[in-house]
N, C-alpha and C positions, 0 to 999 in steps of 0.2 A: 429673724434674726438680720439685724443690718452685717452687709455683706462687703460692706466697707471694704482696700486697703489692708493687709495686712503682713506683718515683718515674716520671712521666714530663718528657719534659723537648719544646725546641721543636724543629722540625725543621732549621735552618740557614739556609745566607746559599742562592739561590739561583742559579745560574749562570748568566749572558747569552751571549747566544747557541746556546741548546741544538740537538742535531738535530731535526728535522721530521719523522722516526720512530724505533719503537721502539730502544731504547737496547739492544743486547746486550752489553754489558759497559763496565766502565771501569776501572784501574788506575795506581794509580798510577807515578810515578819510583821506583825504588830510594832518589835522591844529592839529592831535589828535594820539592818540593810540583808538580810536574807531573803533568799528570793523562791519561792518552792515552782519549779513549771511541770507538766502533765501533758504531756504530748499518747499520741498516736503508734509510733515510733513502742509502745507498752511499759515504759519507762514516767517513774515522778524521779524529777530530777529537784540538789537541794544544791543554788551560789552561793557564795557570798558577794554582791552586786562589786558593793566598792572594790572587792579587791581583783572582781576577774577571774574566784577560783568554784570550781566546783569541786562540792565536797560533798557529794551523794548522789547514791541509783538504786534505784529500786525498780523491780520490770514484776510487771504482771501479769495476767494468763490472756488479755486481751488490751489493745488500745484506753491510753486511762482519757474521759474526756472531761475531769474537773481535776481541782486540788485544794488545798488548805488548810493555813497554820492548823495546833493545837494548843502548838506555846514558841517557844522557836528552839526546843528539842526536840521536838517532833510535830504530827502533823496526818490529813488521810486519804483521801483518794476515791473517787471514782467512775468505776471502773465500769468497760459495755463488755464484759463477763462474770455483768450483775454482780460483781461483789463490794462491799465497801470497806477499806484495811484503813488503818492505822499504822505508824511508823516510830520507830522511835532512832530518829540519828545518829546521836552518837554506839548507839547498840548495834544496829544494822536491826536492831528485834523486828515483828512484822506479827500482825494478827489481822485475825478478820473480825469487825463489830459485824455484821450481816450482810442476808442478799435482797435482794431484789427482786418481778418475775419475767426481766427486759434489762437495757444498758442501764448502766444508775451512771444520769448527766449533769446532776449537779450537786455540789455536794459545800457546806459554811457547817460554822463552829458557835455556836450565839454561848457569850462570854457571860452572858445574861443567865441562861436557864442553863448550863453546862454539862448542854447536849447537843450532837449532834446532825443536823438537818440531813435528809440524802435527797433529790427529788429524781422521779424514773419513768419514760416512757411505756413502764408498768399503770401510763396515770396514780400514783401512788407519794404519796406523803409519808416520812419514813421521819421517828427522832429515836436515836441513840441515847443511851445515856453510858457516855464513859468512864463513868464510877464505880460501875453498875462489878462485883461479880461474874467472871471470866465463863467466855461460851456467847455466840452473840440471842442464845434465849435469855437470856440475863439480861441486856442488853437493851432490845428492843423495848422505846419505853410506846410507844403505840404509833398506824397503821392511820394515817389520812387519805381517802379517793379525791382525786382531779377530777375535773370535767373533761379534761384529756392530755396528753401525754407532757410532761415538765423539761421545759426549756430554756429555765432559768430563774437564778432565786439569788433573795438580797433580801440582808436583814438590818436594822435600826433600831438596836435598844430591843424591848421586848415584840418589838411589829419584826414581820414575817411576811414578804412580801411574795408569793409563786406566780410564772407566767408562762402559762402552758400556751398547746396546740390548740389552734379553733378563736385565736383571739382575749383567752380570757385570763379576766388576771380575780387572783384571794388574795387578800389583805388576813392574814391572825396575831391573835395577841398568843402569845405563847406562852405563858399562864395559864391557855385556857383555848386549846388547841381542838375539841370539840367538836364544833365546826365556825368557819371561817366572820369573824368582822366585818367585812364586806364582800361581794361579792360585783366582781364591777366586767364591762369588758373592757379592751384599747381601744384609746380614742382614735383608734394610725387603724385605714383600709388594709392592713396587709401583714402576714404572719412577723411577727415577735420573736429578734430576734438573738435583746437584750436587756434588761430592769434592773435597775443600782436606785438602792433610796438614796431619800437625801441626809450628807450629814449629821445635821437637825433635826432631823425627823419628822419634818412638815411632809413629805410625800416623797414621790421616786418619780422620774425620769424610765422612757423605754422608748428601743427603738426599735426599728424596722429592717425588713428587708429591702423597701421603696424609697430609701433614702432621705429621710422622716425620722426626726427624734419627738416625743410626746412629753409635755410638763406637765406631772399630778399633782393633788393634795392630797394628804388624806380625809379631814375637814371635808364633810361633809355639803355643810349648807353654803345657799344659795353665795352669798358673802365672797365664803372661799374657794368654790366653783367657777368663779367668773375671772381668776388670775390663770386658769391655766392656760393652755394652747401650746398650738405643736408647730414647728421648727424643717425646715427641708434643708436637708444638705447634703454632703459627698456627691456631688452633682456637674458637670458638665452637658456645654452643649456646644456638640463637634458636627458642621455642615448642616447646621438648623435644627440640628436631631435632640435632643434631650437623651442626652445616658445618665441613670439613675443605678446606684450601685449598692445591696445591703449597710447596714448601718451593725457595726459585727461587736466592739463593743464601746463600755463608755465606762471611770472610771472621774469621781471626781475629787477634788482637792483637800486633803484635811487640813488645810485651816482656812482655806478663802472659800471654800463653797463652790469656785468653778470647777467644769469639769471636762474632759477630755472625753472624742470619739476617737473611733477607728475604726473604717470602710476597706468592699475591698477594693476601690481607687488604690490602697498606697496611700491614704493618708491620713495625719494626726489632725483636729483641729481642737484648738482649745477657745469652750465657751463660758460666756457670764452670762448665766439663767434670768437672772434679775435683771438684768440693767437687757435684756436682750440683745449682745452682739457675745462676735464673734473674735478674739485676743490675737489669735494668735493660729499658723499655722506650717510647724513643721516641715523642712526638705521631702516630696515625695519617697514612700520606703524602696526596696526592689519591690515590695507584692502585697497581696491585702494586709491590714495588719486584722489580725485574730485573736489579741488580746493587750488590754492597758492595763499599768494599776504604777497605783503614786502611793511612794517610801512613805514610814508614819509623819516622818519631820513633815515631809511635802520639798523632801531637796531632790529625791531621785522622781526619773517617769521609766518604767518598765518598757518595752515596745516588743510584741510577739510582731516580725513581718517572717507569714507562713500564708498561703497561700491555700486557698480554706473551696478551693472544688469548682465557685459558684461555673466557670465555663468548663468542666467535666476535669476527665483526665488529657490535660495540654500540656505540656515539657512548660515547667518552674522552676521560677529561684531556690535556691533553698533555702530550707530554714532556720529562720537570724533572732535571738533578741538582739532587742539595741540598749543598752540602760542612755539613759539622759540624763544632767544635770541641769536644773530647773531655775528659769532664772525668774525671780522675781514679777518681771517685764509681759514676760508668761503666761500668768496662771493669774496677777493682782487684778481685780476690779478696775476698774479706774474713776477716777469720780465722773458722774455727771457736770456734765462745763452750764454753766449760764452764759445768754450769753449777759455780751457789756450791754448801758442800759446808751440807748442812741441819745 
């Protein structure tokens, strides 16, 4: 990636009534500016990000490691008490979809399959049918063993990408979960922190604890695989020494297909993966970036500034959520300039 000087933007407005402990994830709804936030303070919170209003709060039996929307009126959570839960926001009603044998790290809802997919540190993936009869035993569609603990999941259409400990990557077709379509190994040498599929469905980006992102493609043909590459990011040089930060979060812009990365250095960068350029860097946030999400129309970017304990239990800035209004110049790929004839 080219590292030309990039413009700096302000951090955005801060949401009131943020979680009181680490923010594990945040996600915009596919239908509105509602924002769902999971936290180590054992809550899932629902905000209207545009109006800066906390609309609902759901308490769990343990830290909540992930959350996602079902639709604008309900959502799901993945909890460290091994449970998968569903919430109906308007009524405050909740029920348990089921459980894993260890903390549940990831939850995704597939509109294509009408199923909830969860990944756990028990080294399994589970699919749940939320339209099924009541009771956890009726909602479980299947359990799929993984090579290691599940760290991150991402969906695009019927494709599901699973990133686990040990740098394993499994790619599934949701219509046939009996075995992965592809079993791959991360092209990055260090532990995977996050996986996100390209909005156009052609591949996925992986980020690692060692300040790098890899751009991968589903098509295994030689031609397609020559397009894959990795780049360094979220690093700085101090007194001649390279300081490298984990890349905790990535989010793709829904319109332009460019993407944002967030690191333990407190920075959010926006990249054009096709033209291999950094487009923008926002001014530094108070602490590590733990999660990122663009709104469905790409006008807003939610940023979780939340210490991720990479340096142990030390004094740190309070957890906060910033909502940025996104300007087109920050996320739109710049046309390639053709040199004028001499």
